[in-house]
C-alpha positions in Angstrom: 0.1 -0.3 0.0 1.5 3.3 -1.3 0.1 5.5 1.9 1.5 3.1 4.3 5.0 3.1 2.9 4.8 6.6 2.8 3.9 6.7 6.0 6.6 4.4 7.2 8.9 6.8 5.8 7.5 9.6 7.1 7.8 8.5 10.9 11.1 7.4 9.9 12.1 10.8 9.0 10.3 12.2 11.7 12.5 10.2 14.2 16.2 11.1 12.5 14.8 14.4 13.0 14.3 13.9 16.7 17.6 11.9 16.8 19.0 14.7 15.3 17.7 17.5 17.5 18.2 15.2 20.7 21.9 14.7 19.6 22.2 19.1 18.9 20.2 19.3 22.2 23.4 17.2 23.8 25.9 18.8 22.2 25.3 22.1 23.3 24.7 21.0 27.1 27.8 19.4 27.1 29.5 22.6 26.5 28.7 23.3 30.0 28.3 20.1 31.7 31.9 19.2 32.1 32.7 22.7 34.0 29.7 22.3 35.8 31.2 19.1 36.9 34.6 20.4 37.2 33.5 23.0 39.7 31.9 20.5 41.6 34.9 18.3 41.9 36.9 21.3 42.9 34.4 22.0 45.7 34.5 18.2 46.7 38.2 18.7 46.8 37.9 21.6 49.1 35.7 20.5 51.6 38.0 16.8 52.0 41.0 19.2 52.4 39.0 21.0 55.0 37.8 17.5 56.6 40.5 15.3 56.0 43.4 16.8 55.2 44.1 19.9 56.6 46.9 20.6 59.3 45.9 20.4 62.7 45.6 23.2 64.4 47.7 23.7 67.5 48.2 25.5 70.6 51.7 26.5 69.6 51.8 29.7 67.3 55.1 31.3 67.8 57.3 32.4 64.8 60.6 31.8 67.0 61.4 29.1 69.8 64.8 29.8 71.2 65.4 26.3 72.1 65.6 22.7 70.8 62.1 21.9 70.5 63.2 17.9 71.5 65.6 15.1 72.2 64.7 12.9 69.0 67.6 12.3 66.7 68.0 14.8 63.5 67.4 12.2 61.1 63.8 11.9 62.7 63.3 15.4 62.8 64.3 15.6 59.1 61.5 12.8 58.2 58.6 14.8 60.2 59.8 18.0 58.4 59.4 16.8 55.2 56.8 14.9 55.4 58.2 11.1 55.3 61.2 11.6 53.4 65.2 11.3 53.8 67.4 12.9 52.7 71.3 12.8 52.1 72.0 15.5 55.2 70.6 12.7 57.4 73.8 11.0 57.3 76.0 13.8 58.1 73.8 15.4 60.9 73.4 11.3 61.9 77.6 11.4 62.4 77.3 14.7 64.0 75.0 13.7 66.3 77.3 10.2 67.3 80.3 12.5 67.3 78.5 14.8 70.1 76.9 12.2 72.3 80.7 10.7 72.2 80.0 7.4 70.6 82.3 8.6 67.7 85.1 10.6 67.6 87.5 13.1 65.3 90.9 12.5 64.5 92.8 15.2 62.2 96.0 12.9 62.4 96.5 12.8 58.5 95.7 16.3 57.6 99.2 17.3 57.3 99.9 14.9 54.6 98.4 16.8 52.2 99.1 20.4 52.1 95.7 21.0 50.0 93.3 18.6 51.6 93.4 16.3 54.2 91.6 12.6 55.5 89.8 13.1 58.4 89.3 9.3 60.5 86.1 8.8 62.3 86.8 6.4 65.4 84.6 4.2 67.2 84.2 5.3 71.0 84.7 1.2 72.5 83.7 2.1 75.5 79.9 3.2 74.8 77.7 0.7 74.3 75.8 1.5 71.1 73.0 -1.1 71.9 71.3 1.9 73.8 70.6 3.8 70.4 67.9 4.1 68.6 68.6 0.9 65.3 69.2 3.4 62.7 72.5 5.2 64.9 73.6 1.6 65.6 73.2 0.7 62.1 75.0 3.9 61.0 78.0 3.2 62.9 78.1 -0.9 62.0 78.2 0.5 58.5 80.9 3.0 58.8 83.0 1.6 61.0 82.8 -1.8 59.0 83.8 0.3 55.6 87.5 0.8 58.0 87.8 -2.7 59.2 85.8 -2.4 62.3 86.8 0.3 64.3 87.4 3.7 62.5 87.3 4.4 59.2 88.5 7.7 57.0 86.4 9.8 55.6 88.3 8.8 52.1 87.3 5.5 52.9 83.7 6.2 52.4 84.3 8.6 49.5 85.7 5.8 47.4 82.6 3.4 48.1 82.0 4.2 44.7 85.2 2.8 42.8 84.2 -0.1 42.5 80.7 -2.0 41.0 80.3 -4.3 43.9 81.1 -1.7 46.8 78.6 0.5 44.8 76.6 -1.3 45.2 76.4 -2.2 48.7 76.6 1.1 49.4 73.5 2.1 47.8 72.0 -0.9 49.5 72.9 0.4 53.0 71.6 3.8 51.7 68.6 2.2 51.7 68.6 0.2 54.8 69.6 3.4 56.6 65.9 5.0 55.2 64.2 2.1 56.0 65.5 2.3 59.8 64.3 6.2 59.7 61.0 4.9 58.8 60.1 2.6 61.2 61.8 4.3 64.2 59.7 7.3 62.9 56.6 5.2 62.8 57.1 4.9 67.0 57.0 8.4 67.8 53.1 8.5 66.2 53.9 11.8 64.1 51.7 11.1 61.2 47.9 10.6 61.5 47.2 7.0 61.4 43.5 7.5 60.2 45.2 9.1 56.4 44.9 6.0 54.9 41.3 5.2 55.5 40.3 9.0 54.7 42.0 8.7 50.9 39.7 5.4 50.7 36.4 7.1 51.6 38.1 10.0 49.1 38.9 7.7 46.2 35.1 7.3 45.4 34.1 10.9 44.3 36.4 9.8 41.6 33.6 8.3 39.9 32.0 11.6 38.9 34.4 12.8 36.4 34.3 8.9 35.4 30.9 8.6 34.7 31.2 12.2 32.5 33.7 10.4 30.7 32.0 7.4 29.9 28.8 9.5 29.1 30.6 11.2 26.8 31.4 7.9 24.9 28.1 6.4 24.8 26.7 10.0 23.9 29.1 10.5 21.5 29.2 7.0 19.2 25.1 7.0 19.8 24.5 10.4 18.6 26.9 11.1 16.0 28.3 14.3 17.9 31.7 15.7 19.2 32.1 15.4 22.8 35.6 15.1 23.0 35.9 18.4 25.2 33.4 17.5 27.9 36.0 13.8 27.6 39.6 15.6 28.2 38.0 17.6 30.7 36.6 14.8 32.4 40.0 13.3 32.3 42.1 15.7 33.7 39.9 16.7 36.4 39.8 13.1 37.4 43.4 12.6 36.7 44.2 15.9 39.1 42.0 14.6 41.8 43.5 11.4 42.3 47.4 13.6 42.1 45.8 15.4 45.0 44.5 12.3 46.8 47.5 10.0 46.3 50.2 13.3 47.6 48.4 14.2 51.2 50.1 14.0 54.0 49.3 14.8 57.6 50.9 14.6 60.6 48.9 13.5 63.5 48.0 16.5 66.2 51.1 15.6 68.2 53.5 15.7 64.8 52.0 18.9 64.0 52.7 21.0 67.3 56.3 19.8 67.1 56.8 20.4 63.3 55.7 23.8 64.4 58.3 24.5 67.0 61.2 22.6 65.0 60.0 25.6 62.1 60.3 28.7 64.9 63.3 27.1 65.9 64.7 27.2 62.7 63.4 30.8 62.1 65.2 31.3 65.0 68.7 30.2 63.7 68.0 31.6 60.2 66.1 34.9 61.2 66.8 36.1 64.5 68.6 39.5 64.8 69.0 38.5 68.7 71.0 35.6 67.5 72.8 37.5 65.1 74.1 39.8 67.6 74.0 37.2 70.5 77.6 36.4 71.6 76.9 33.1 72.5 80.5 31.7 73.6 79.1 28.3 74.4 80.7 25.7 71.6 78.5 22.8 72.7 75.0 25.3 72.7 75.7 25.8 68.6 77.6 22.1 68.1 74.1 21.3 68.9 72.3 23.6 66.4 74.4 22.6 63.5 73.8 19.4 63.8 69.8 20.0 63.1 70.8 23.0 60.9 72.4 20.4 58.7 69.7 17.8 58.3 67.2 21.1 57.5 70.0 21.7 54.8 71.3 25.3 56.0 74.3 24.4 58.3 76.3 26.5 55.9 74.2 29.7 56.3 74.4 29.3 60.5 78.3 28.1 60.2 78.6 31.7 58.4 77.3 34.1 60.8 78.9 31.9 63.6 82.1 32.7 61.9 81.5 36.3 62.4 80.2 36.1 65.8 82.4 33.3 67.0 85.6 33.4 65.4 87.5 29.8 65.8 91.0 30.2 67.9 92.8 27.2 69.2 91.3 27.5 73.2 87.4 27.0 71.4 89.0 24.5 69.0 89.8 22.2 71.7 87.0 22.6 73.7 84.9 21.7 70.4 83.5 18.1 69.2 83.9 18.7 65.1 83.7 22.2 64.6 87.9 23.2 65.3 88.7 19.6 63.8 91.7 20.3 61.8 92.2 23.6 62.9 95.9 24.0 63.1 95.7 23.1 59.5 96.5 25.7 56.9 93.3 24.6 54.9 91.0 25.1 57.6 87.5 26.5 57.6 85.3 26.8 59.7 83.3 23.5 60.2 85.7 21.8 58.3 84.5 18.1 59.4 80.6 19.0 58.5 81.9 20.0 54.6 84.2 17.1 54.3 81.7 14.9 55.9 79.3 16.3 53.5 81.6 16.0 50.4 82.3 12.4 51.2 78.9 10.9 51.1 77.6 13.4 48.1 81.1 11.7 46.4 80.4 8.1 47.2 76.2 8.3 46.5 76.8 10.0 42.9 79.6 7.4 42.5 77.6 4.5 43.1 74.7 5.5 41.2 76.8 6.2 38.3 78.1 2.7 38.8 75.2 0.5 39.4 73.0 1.9 36.7 71.8 -0.5 33.9 72.9 -0.1 30.5 72.4 1.5 28.2 69.8 2.9 30.5 67.6 2.5 33.8 67.6 4.3 37.2 70.0 2.8 40.3 68.0 1.4 42.8 66.5 3.6 44.9 67.7 5.5 48.3 67.7 9.4 48.6 69.8 11.9 46.6 73.0 12.5 47.4 72.3 16.1 46.7 73.5 19.4 47.9 74.3 19.2 51.1 73.8 21.9 53.8 77.3 22.2 54.9 78.8 23.6 52.1 80.4 27.5 52.1 81.0 28.2 55.3 83.4 31.0 56.7 87.2 30.9 56.0 90.0 30.5 58.3 89.9 32.9 61.6 92.8 33.8 63.5 
């Protein structure tokens, strides 16, 4: 029947027209929907930050703190300060602290074998019980003393660890193990929010919103043959950025945040306090303790530069110091020579070990933490 066939064609054309109009409406609608979703995700991110990830408010809010805030080891405090990150400065700071506590001592008797540079000997005090130390401190002593044969090691022996593949692999392995000891020790003192992982799992649920937007763009784009590429791009980028935000969140516990604020204020005291810059503090013990933490935080050079002006090194001060005056009689002495020498030895060993153990033709070495630029560099010259 011609009339029936004609009606079928008209109905089909009407359906095509309606389908096209629906597609055009959806295409227009999706010029706005992705940005609505984006704004929604921004709002959700802000709410999650306030509820789950914002640092705790503490009672301590002072900008300056004049005393060392706690007796935690420098490596553990560095782990707190850098949000669970351990770096090369922690090696030198730990050695300095062990020297301060008399578990190690320094010998500059090799200093005069070279007119331009000198080696230093790090000796184990066998009268002290290293079993009373924290695990990472004990491990560092056993590691370094093992490099020298048992009871002492020179800074050049440390520096030479990257000269062979076997030693380089061992050095990188020891660095990673030291890092793990610090992580384990830091977990014992509850510096970080233990509920953070649970909060992150809850937060990840909201990723479903941009994911649904992406799926709708694919389905509707195919069903109506329309261009929803912009919506797809916005949804993917929104989901990725949201996931990165959640993944990178770290949060200290209330106890950890309080201590962090105090250490930050103590850093301000060492770096910015006009009082300290003009204060004639003649106690070597005070400065040697402070420089240990300044080393961990990466600005020992700045503190020693100021110290070389306020407290010029003399024979008397050198004889009463644990490490600042080591090598004072050498013509190439500069303030805190051991800090600089230890920094250089570790950096060199780590750098050479990383290179020699790197897979060929390309790849990355096995983890650990960066040798980096130590905070002990620079400092004052010879003061007489």
